[in-house]
C-alpha positions in Angstrom: 0.0 0.0 0.0 2.8 2.4 1.0 4.6 1.5 -2.3 1.5 2.3 -4.3 1.0 5.7 -2.6 4.7 6.6 -2.9 4.9 5.7 -6.6 1.5 7.2 -7.6 2.3 10.5 -5.9 5.8 10.6 -7.4 4.5 9.9 -11.0 1.5 12.3 -10.6 3.7 15.3 -9.5 6.6 14.4 -11.7 4.3 14.9 -14.7 3.9 18.6 -13.9 4.1 21.1 -16.6 7.8 22.1 -17.2 8.6 25.7 -16.6 11.4 28.2 -15.9 10.4 28.7 -12.2 11.8 26.0 -9.9 10.3 26.2 -6.4 12.9 26.9 -3.8 15.8 26.5 -6.1 18.4 29.3 -6.1 20.8 30.2 -8.9 24.3 31.5 -8.3 24.5 35.3 -9.1 26.8 35.6 -12.2 28.1 38.9 -10.8 28.7 37.6 -7.3 29.3 33.9 -6.7 28.7 34.3 -3.0 25.1 35.4 -3.6 22.1 33.2 -4.6 19.2 34.6 -6.6 15.7 33.2 -6.0 12.4 33.9 -7.7 9.5 35.9 -6.2 7.5 32.9 -5.0 10.5 31.6 -3.1 11.1 35.0 -1.5 7.5 35.4 -0.5 7.4 31.9 1.0 10.5 32.6 3.1 8.9 35.6 4.6 5.4 34.1 4.9 3.6 33.3 8.2 3.9 29.6 7.3 7.6 29.5 7.7 8.1 32.3 10.3 5.0 31.6 12.5 3.5 28.2 12.0 6.7 26.1 11.7 8.3 27.6 14.9 5.0 27.1 16.9 5.0 23.5 15.9 8.7 23.1 16.9 8.1 24.9 20.2 5.3 22.4 21.0 7.5 19.4 20.0 10.3 20.7 22.2 8.0 21.4 25.2 6.4 18.0 25.1 9.1 15.7 23.8 11.9 16.9 26.0 10.3 16.0 29.4 8.5 12.9 28.2 11.5 11.3 26.5 13.8 12.3 29.4 11.5 10.7 31.8 11.2 7.6 29.6 15.0 7.2 29.6 15.1 7.7 33.4 12.4 5.1 33.9 14.0 2.5 31.5 17.5 3.0 32.9 17.0 3.7 36.6 13.6 2.5 37.6 13.2 -0.7 35.5 15.1 -3.3 37.5 14.3 -6.3 35.2 15.4 -5.4 31.7 13.9 -7.1 28.7 14.1 -6.6 24.9 11.1 -4.3 24.7 12.5 -1.9 27.3 15.9 -2.0 25.5 14.3 -1.0 22.2 12.1 1.6 23.8 15.1 3.1 25.7 17.0 3.5 22.5 14.0 5.0 20.8 13.7 7.6 23.5 17.4 8.3 23.3 17.1 8.9 19.5 14.2 11.3 20.1 16.1 13.1 22.9 19.2 13.5 20.7 17.0 15.2 18.1 14.9 17.3 20.5 18.0 19.0 22.1 18.8 20.5 18.6 15.2 21.9 18.1 16.0 25.3 19.7 18.3 26.0 16.8 15.5 25.3 14.4 13.1 27.5 16.3 15.5 30.4 16.3 16.1 30.0 12.6 12.4 30.3 11.7 11.7 33.0 14.2 14.7 34.9 12.8 13.0 35.1 9.4 14.6 31.9 8.1 18.1 33.4 8.6 20.7 30.8 9.8 23.4 32.5 11.8 25.2 29.4 13.2 27.3 28.5 10.1 27.4 25.6 7.6 28.8 23.0 10.0 26.0 23.5 12.5 23.5 23.4 9.8 24.9 20.0 8.7 24.7 18.7 12.2 21.1 19.8 12.7 20.0 18.2 9.4 21.8 14.9 10.2 20.1 14.7 13.6 16.8 15.6 12.0 16.9 12.8 9.4 18.8 10.5 11.7 15.9 10.7 14.3 13.3 10.0 11.6 14.9 6.9 10.2 16.2 5.7 13.6 12.6 5.9 14.9 11.4 3.8 12.0 13.9 1.1 12.6 13.4 0.9 16.3 9.6 0.8 16.0 10.1 -2.0 13.4 12.3 -3.9 15.8 9.8 -3.4 18.7 6.9 -4.6 16.5 8.7 -7.8 15.6 9.6 -8.4 19.3 6.0 -7.8 20.4 4.8 -10.4 17.9 7.4 -12.9 18.9 6.4 -12.5 22.6 2.8 -13.2 21.9 3.2 -15.9 19.3 6.0 -17.7 21.0 5.5 -17.2 24.8 7.7 -20.1 25.8 10.6 -19.2 23.5 13.9 -18.2 25.2 14.4 -15.6 22.4 11.6 -13.5 23.8 14.0 -12.7 26.8 17.2 -12.5 24.7 18.6 -9.1 25.9 21.9 -9.8 24.2 20.2 -10.0 20.8 18.3 -6.8 21.5 21.5 -5.0 22.3 23.2 -6.3 19.1 20.2 -5.1 17.0 20.3 -1.7 18.7 24.0 -1.4 18.1 23.6 -2.3 14.4 20.8 0.3 14.0 22.9 3.0 15.6 25.9 2.1 13.4 23.7 2.0 10.3 22.1 5.4 11.0 25.6 6.9 11.6 26.8 5.6 8.3 23.7 6.7 6.3 23.6 10.2 7.8 27.4 10.7 7.0 26.6 11.6 3.3 24.6 14.6 4.6 27.9 16.2 5.6 29.3 15.9 2.1 27.5 18.8 0.5 26.5 22.3 1.5 23.0 23.0 3.0 23.2 26.8 3.5 22.6 29.4 0.8 23.1 33.2 1.2 20.3 34.8 -0.7 20.4 38.2 -2.4 16.7 38.9 -1.6 15.6 38.5 1.1 19.0 39.0 2.6 19.1 35.8 4.7 21.1 32.6 4.8 18.9 29.5 4.6 19.6 26.1 6.0 18.4 23.1 4.0 15.6 25.3 2.4 17.0 26.5 -0.9 18.8 24.2 -3.2 21.6 26.0 -5.1 21.5 25.2 -8.9 24.8 26.0 -10.7 23.5 25.4 -14.2 20.1 26.6 -15.2 20.0 24.4 -18.3 21.2 21.2 -16.6 20.2 21.3 -12.9 20.6 17.5 -12.3 24.4 17.7 -11.3 23.5 20.1 -8.6 20.8 17.9 -7.0 22.2 14.4 -7.9 23.6 13.7 -4.5 20.4 14.5 -2.4 18.1 13.0 -5.0 19.9 9.6 -4.9 20.2 9.8 -1.1 16.6 10.5 -0.3 15.3 8.0 -2.9 17.5 5.3 -1.2 16.4 6.3 2.3 12.7 6.3 1.3 12.8 2.9 -0.4 15.2 1.0 1.8 15.2 2.7 5.3 11.5 3.7 5.3 9.5 1.4 3.0 11.2 -2.0 3.9 10.6 -1.4 7.7 7.1 -0.3 6.9 6.4 -3.7 5.3 8.0 -5.4 8.3 5.8 -3.5 10.7 2.6 -4.2 8.8 3.4 -7.9 8.6 4.4 -8.1 12.3 1.1 -6.5 13.4 -1.0 -8.7 11.1 0.6 -11.8 12.5 0.2 -10.3 16.0 -3.5 -9.8 15.6 -3.8 -13.3 14.2 -1.9 -14.8 17.1 -4.1 -12.9 19.6 -7.3 -14.0 17.7 -6.3 -17.7 18.0 -5.9 -17.3 21.7 -9.0 -15.3 22.6 -11.3 -16.6 25.2 -10.2 -15.5 28.7 -10.2 -12.0 30.0 -6.4 -11.6 29.9 -6.3 -12.4 26.2 -9.0 -9.8 25.5 -7.1 -7.2 27.4 -3.9 -8.0 25.5 -5.8 -7.8 22.2 -7.2 -4.4 23.2 -3.8 -3.1 24.2 -2.3 -4.5 20.9 -5.0 -2.6 18.9 -4.2 0.6 20.7 -0.5 0.1 20.0 -1.2 -0.5 16.3 -3.3 2.6 16.1 -0.6 4.7 17.7 2.0 3.4 15.3 -0.3 3.9 12.4 -1.0 7.5 13.4 2.8 8.1 13.8 3.5 6.8 10.3 0.6 8.4 8.5 1.2 11.8 10.2 5.0 11.9 10.5 6.8 9.5 8.2 4.7 8.7 5.1 4.0 12.3 3.9 7.6 13.5 4.6 9.2 10.7 2.7 6.9 11.0 -0.2 7.5 14.7 -0.5 11.3 14.4 -0.1 11.3 12.2 -3.2 8.9 14.4 -5.1 10.7 17.6 -4.2 14.1 16.4 -5.5 12.5 14.7 -8.5 11.0 18.0 -9.6 14.3 19.9 -9.0 16.4 17.4 -11.1 13.9 17.6 -14.0 13.8 21.4 -13.9 10.0 21.4 -13.3 7.6 23.7 -11.6 7.3 23.0 -7.9 4.0 24.2 -6.5 4.1 21.9 -3.5 6.9 23.4 -1.5 4.5 24.7 1.3 3.3 21.1 1.7 6.8 19.8 1.6 8.1 22.0 4.4 5.0 21.3 6.4 5.4 17.6 6.1 9.0 17.8 7.2 7.9 19.9 10.2 5.1 17.4 11.2 7.6 14.5 11.0 9.2 15.9 14.2 5.9 15.1 16.0 7.0 11.4 16.2 9.1 12.5 19.2 5.8 13.4 21.0 3.9 10.2 19.8 6.6 7.7 20.7 6.0 7.9 24.5 2.4 6.7 23.8 4.0 3.6 22.2 6.0 2.9 25.5 2.7 3.4 27.4 0.8 0.8 25.4 3.7 -1.7 25.1 4.9 -1.9 28.7 2.8 -2.2 31.9 6.0 -1.8 33.9 6.5 1.6 32.2 3.1 2.8 33.1 3.6 1.8 36.8 7.1 3.3 37.0 5.9 6.6 35.5 3.0 6.8 37.9 5.4 6.1 40.8 7.9 8.6 39.5 5.3 11.3 39.3 4.2 10.5 42.8 7.8 10.8 44.0 7.9 7.2 45.2 11.3 5.7 45.3 12.0 2.1 44.1 12.5 1.1 47.7 9.1 2.5 48.7 7.4 0.8 45.9 9.0 -2.6 46.7 8.1 -2.1 50.4 4.4 -1.4 49.4 4.3 -4.5 47.1 5.7 -6.8 49.8 3.4 -5.4 52.5 0.4 -5.8 50.2 1.3 -9.3 49.2 1.7 -10.4 52.8 -1.9 -9.4 53.6 -5.0 -11.7 53.3 -8.5 -10.7 52.3 -11.1 -11.3 55.0 -14.6 -11.9 53.5 -16.1 -11.5 56.9 -14.7 -8.1 57.6 -14.4 -7.1 53.9 -10.8 -5.9 54.6 -7.2 -6.9 54.2 -5.6 -8.4 57.3 -2.0 -9.1 57.8 -0.7 -12.5 58.6 0.2 -11.5 62.1 -3.4 -10.1 62.6 -1.9 -6.9 64.1 -3.2 -4.4 61.5 -5.9 -4.2 58.9 -6.8 -2.0 55.9 -10.2 -1.3 54.7 -10.7 -1.3 50.9 
């Protein structure tokens, strides 16, 4: 399904009417090689409320929500979860990926509030962009790993692989290494462009075209890069996730009957819905538009979809806010630990309460819990 959507959108937009204007492509000023000239539509978009008001508001919201929630998630997984299991390892790494992206968002907020004028230099722009896309594809891979692990736990409850932390750590290490390798190419070409009008320096917004008649050499690198990432690092994990959840629902359907199974099925449906919303809102539109955007640029065609393109890239950052809901639906321990953390209960206090409660017996006569020593009781 995702393949069909991706290809159909690509073909439809790629057949746009050719023209001289190329949305958000700049051309080197023949009189000053340090200046980039853009058309009126590009200039208007860079000064519009979409890029100077809406985008920073979304990024501020993401920063305000994602920073504390993912920081708490890491704290819970690392310090409060005593018994580690593969799910908690995948979720801790997913939270770390989100946190590593979120700490760079203030630079993005400043950039848009400053009229899309990047003042931090080319190197910092490359770092920001690499963390932006690194987080996107890191999230996709960790969610795929978590989905497969959830299916395996339900379908093979007696298998030792369901508790294989070593395998989970190896998978996480491979994902981090792969993301590091695949974001390295983003450092190999410039992302900033100093515009003549408006007098700003953009970061990953304007693609500099050196030859008006043959623009492909100027966009060859990002075009091949984002097509590869969309097809291999996004589409393949998407297929894996869909297959894992279909098999998960089938496994839960075969075991339905008791109350626990029904509750597990309901929780699985909520998890699938959360992942589906994350992909439909954050990952699918942005990956489609990345391919479409650079396809239009390389073919020197009119790009009337740039507003949608920058909006989808901005909305892709919302995955850092949605991921904590995945932790919530996957792990009952996570829900309990978050509740105890918010209530300022230490691990020792929680364990003491658990031991105390487990040592009490329920008295039908008095409708209360009575300790084994019969020295104290607690009405419920």
